C-alpha positions in Angstrom: -5.0 43.6 -47.5 -1.0 43.5 -47.4 1.0 43.1 -50.6 1.5 39.3 -50.0 -2.4 38.4 -50.0 -3.5 40.9 -52.8 -4.3 39.1 -56.1 -2.4 40.2 -59.1 -5.5 41.4 -60.9 -8.2 43.7 -59.1 -11.4 43.6 -60.9 -14.0 46.1 -60.1 -17.1 43.6 -60.1 -15.4 41.5 -57.5 -14.5 44.5 -55.4 -18.2 45.4 -55.4 -19.1 42.0 -54.2 -16.9 41.9 -51.5 -16.5 45.4 -50.4 -13.1 46.2 -48.7 -12.2 42.6 -48.1 -10.4 42.0 -51.4 -8.9 45.6 -51.6 -7.9 45.5 -47.9 -8.3 49.4 -47.8 -9.5 51.5 -45.2 -11.4 54.1 -46.9 -11.7 56.4 -43.7 -8.1 57.2 -43.5 -6.6 56.2 -46.9 -4.3 53.8 -45.4 -3.9 50.0 -46.3 -3.9 47.9 -43.0 -3.1 44.3 -42.8 -6.1 42.2 -43.0 -7.4 39.7 -40.5 -6.6 36.0 -41.0 -10.2 35.3 -41.9 -10.3 38.1 -44.4 -7.2 37.0 -46.0 -8.4 33.6 -46.4 -11.8 34.7 -47.7 -10.4 37.1 -50.3 -7.8 34.3 -51.3 -10.5 31.8 -51.9 -12.8 34.2 -53.7 -10.2 35.8 -56.1 -9.7 33.2 -58.5 -13.5 33.2 -59.5 -13.5 37.0 -59.9 -9.8 37.3 -61.6 -10.1 38.5 -65.3 -6.7 39.0 -66.8 -6.7 41.7 -69.4 -5.8 41.9 -73.1 -5.7 38.2 -74.4 -8.5 38.7 -76.7 -10.7 36.2 -78.4 -14.0 37.2 -76.5 -14.8 40.1 -78.7 -13.5 42.8 -76.5 -10.3 45.0 -76.4 -8.4 46.1 -73.4 -7.2 49.7 -73.1 -4.9 50.5 -70.3 -2.8 53.2 -68.8 0.7 53.0 -67.1 2.4 55.7 -65.3 6.0 54.5 -65.2 7.9 56.5 -62.7 10.8 58.2 -64.1 11.3 55.7 -67.2 14.8 57.1 -67.8 17.5 55.5 -69.9 19.1 54.2 -66.6 15.8 52.4 -65.9 15.5 50.9 -69.3 19.0 49.7 -69.2 17.9 47.1 -66.3 17.1 44.1 -68.2 14.6 42.7 -65.6 12.8 46.0 -65.3 12.5 46.7 -69.1 11.1 43.0 -69.2 8.5 43.6 -66.8 7.4 46.7 -68.5 7.2 45.0 -71.9 5.3 42.3 -70.3 2.7 44.7 -69.2 2.4 46.2 -72.7 1.7 42.8 -74.0 -1.1 42.4 -71.7 -3.1 45.0 -73.4 -4.6 45.9 -76.9 -3.6 49.6 -76.2 -1.6 51.0 -73.5 -1.1 54.7 -72.7 2.4 55.4 -71.2 3.4 58.3 -68.8 6.7 59.1 -67.5 9.1 58.7 -70.2 12.1 61.0 -69.6 14.9 60.9 -72.1 16.3 63.9 -73.9 17.8 61.7 -76.7 14.4 59.9 -77.1 15.8 56.4 -77.2 13.6 55.0 -74.3 10.6 54.5 -76.4 12.3 52.5 -78.9 14.1 50.5 -76.4 10.8 49.3 -74.8 9.2 48.6 -78.2 11.9 46.4 -79.1 11.7 44.6 -75.9 8.0 44.4 -76.4 8.4 42.7 -79.8 11.5 40.6 -79.5 10.6 37.0 -80.0 7.0 37.7 -80.4 4.6 36.6 -83.2 2.2 39.4 -82.3 3.9 42.8 -82.9 3.1 46.2 -81.4 3.5 49.7 -82.8 3.7 52.9 -80.9 2.9 56.6 -81.2 4.9 59.1 -79.0 4.3 62.8 -78.3 6.9 65.1 -79.6 9.8 66.1 -77.3 9.2 69.3 -75.3 10.6 72.4 -77.4 11.1 74.5 -74.4 13.9 73.4 -72.2 11.9 74.9 -69.3 9.1 72.4 -70.0 9.1 69.1 -67.9 10.8 66.8 -70.1 8.3 63.9 -70.3 7.0 62.2 -73.2 3.5 60.6 -73.5 2.8 57.8 -75.8 0.8 54.8 -76.8 1.8 51.2 -77.6 -0.8 49.0 -79.4 -1.2 45.7 -80.7 -1.2 45.7 -84.7 -3.1 42.6 -85.0 -6.2 43.9 -83.1 -5.8 47.9 -83.4 -5.4 50.2 -86.4 -3.9 53.5 -85.8 -6.0 56.2 -87.8 -3.4 59.0 -88.5 -0.7 60.6 -86.4 -1.1 61.6 -82.8 -1.9 65.1 -81.8 -0.7 67.3 -78.7 -3.1 69.5 -77.2 -2.7 73.2 -78.2 -2.3 74.5 -74.9 -2.3 78.2 -75.9 -3.4 79.1 -72.1 -0.6 77.1 -70.6 -2.9 75.5 -68.4 -0.9 72.2 -68.2 2.7 71.4 -67.0 2.7 68.5 -69.6 0.2 69.0 -72.4 -2.1 66.0 -73.1 -1.5 63.9 -76.2 -4.1 62.4 -78.4 -4.4 59.3 -80.5 -7.0 57.9 -82.7 -7.6 54.2 -83.1 -9.9 51.6 -84.5 -10.6 47.8 -83.7 -9.6 45.8 -86.6 -12.1 43.1 -85.9 -14.8 45.5 -85.4 -16.5 49.0 -85.8 -15.4 50.4 -82.6 -13.3 53.5 -83.0 -12.1 56.0 -80.3 -9.8 58.7 -79.3 -7.5 58.3 -76.5 -6.2 61.4 -74.5 -3.0 60.7 -72.6 -2.6 62.9 -69.6 0.2 63.3 -66.9 -1.2 65.8 -64.4 1.0 67.8 -62.0 0.3 66.7 -58.3 0.2 70.1 -56.7 -1.8 71.6 -59.7 -4.2 68.5 -60.1 -7.6 70.2 -59.4 -6.7 73.1 -61.7 -5.4 70.8 -64.6 -8.1 68.3 -64.3 -10.6 71.3 -64.6 -9.2 72.1 -67.8 -9.7 68.5 -69.4 -13.4 69.4 -70.2 -11.9 72.0 -72.6 -9.5 69.3 -73.9 -12.5 67.1 -74.7 -14.0 69.9 -76.6 -10.5 70.4 -78.5 -10.5 66.5 -79.2 -14.0 66.6 -80.7 -13.2 69.4 -83.0 -9.9 67.7 -84.2 -11.5 64.4 -84.8 -14.7 65.2 -86.5 -17.3 62.3 -86.5 -15.9 60.6 -83.7 -18.0 60.1 -80.6 -15.9 58.1 -78.3 -13.3 59.8 -76.3 -11.3 58.3 -73.5 -9.2 60.4 -71.2 -6.6 58.3 -69.1 -3.3 58.6 -67.3 -1.8 59.9 -64.2 -4.4 62.2 -62.7 -3.1 62.7 -59.3 -6.6 63.1 -58.1 -6.6 61.7 -54.6 -5.2 61.8 -51.2 -3.7 65.3 -50.4 -4.3 66.6 -53.9 -8.1 66.4 -54.5 -10.8 64.7 -52.8 -14.2 63.5 -54.2 -16.1 66.5 -53.2 -13.7 68.8 -55.0 -13.9 66.7 -58.1 -17.6 66.7 -58.2 -17.6 70.6 -58.7 -15.7 70.2 -62.0 -17.5 69.9 -65.5 -15.2 67.2 -66.4 -17.0 65.1 -63.5 -20.3 66.3 -64.7 -23.0 64.9 -67.1 -21.6 63.2 -70.0 -18.4 61.9 -68.4 -18.0 58.5 -66.7 -15.2 58.1 -64.2 -14.5 54.2 -64.2 -11.7 54.0 -61.8 -13.3 54.5 -58.5 -12.6 57.1 -55.9 -11.5 54.4 -53.3 -9.4 52.4 -55.7 -5.7 51.9 -55.0 -3.4 52.4 -57.8 -0.2 52.9 -56.0 2.5 50.8 -54.5 2.9 52.8 -51.4 1.3 52.1 -48.1 -1.4 54.8 -48.8 -4.8 54.3 -50.7 -4.7 56.7 -53.5 -6.6 56.7 -56.8 -4.0 58.5 -58.8 -4.5 56.9 -62.1 -7.7 57.0 -63.8 -9.9 56.3 -66.9 -12.7 58.7 -67.8 -14.8 58.4 -70.8 -17.6 60.3 -72.8 -21.1 58.7 -72.9 -20.3 57.8 -76.5 -17.3 55.4 -75.4 -19.3 54.2 -72.3 -22.0 52.5 -74.6 -18.9 50.4 -75.8 -17.7 49.8 -72.3 -18.0 46.1 -71.3 -18.4 47.1 -67.7 -15.2 45.4 -66.6 -12.1 47.3 -65.4 -9.1 46.4 -63.1 -5.9 47.2 -61.5 -2.9 45.2 -62.6 -0.8 44.4 -59.5 2.1 42.9 -61.8 5.1 43.8 -59.5 6.2 44.6 -55.9 8.2 47.5 -54.7 9.0 50.8 -56.7 11.7 49.7 -58.9 9.4 49.1 -61.8 7.2 52.0 -60.8 5.2 53.6 -57.9 2.1 53.0 -59.8 0.2 50.0 -61.2 -1.5 49.9 -64.5 -5.3 50.5 -64.7 -7.2 49.1 -67.6 -10.8 48.8 -69.2 -12.4 46.6 -71.6 -14.6 47.5 -74.5 -16.6 45.7 -77.2 -14.9 45.8 -80.4 -18.0 45.4 -82.5 -20.9 46.7 -80.3 -21.8 49.7 -82.5 
């Protein structure tokens, strides 16, 4: 459906029930046609029943999300309405993995954290990847923002030891635990270069092995971020050939999902978990359509809910 009739929160169970009516996406050609009046009315009437806004807590679950913020530079952070919208998105989740931070002086992450916490009784912390040491490396930081009342950070984050230079932007891992439960997990934050999407995503199986060695005793690993595994860069058949798509991994954001603000249907942003993490997964995931246009970002946040104390 078009932007005016799409609900703010896309929830997987509702899409499974209504097929393409709610998403308004033509799976055959990757475009998003305008719906008929009847389809729009049906989706509008059905959306409230299936809508499930992430991150408010109180139901024994945690919301883990990813948001690729297109070119999150000092000039973008200096726009009060844009920074306020991004801060609002952070506060909607227990943990938010962020991609796209580009600031050689390293001030943007702190600017966002200040905006998130300003005037709020519930505070957030952050964990950021180090600035790239090589001037030739893409100047992008990856990071996590987490709600301190529900999430405990277990040690400092770790950047993947990319000795083979397989990634344009090396993945960044963080270890967290639910404060009101036994659920602990490692998040691997990724920002995959579009034109190398298949090659880099193929390496994520090795990254998971690296994470298992670096976080001994942990069994719950969740890789999330900007995968660029859709449209012209990768298709499901190609992905199915990868070890990272094989046994032991669950791809939560579906191949026919739409995570972009453009006119095309592209599932660029993903959440992938190991079987250990899947046992704590609530079965609910979504795409937050929290803004229109591209001023905030060309991507929408994706999220999934987990049981804090199921183990």
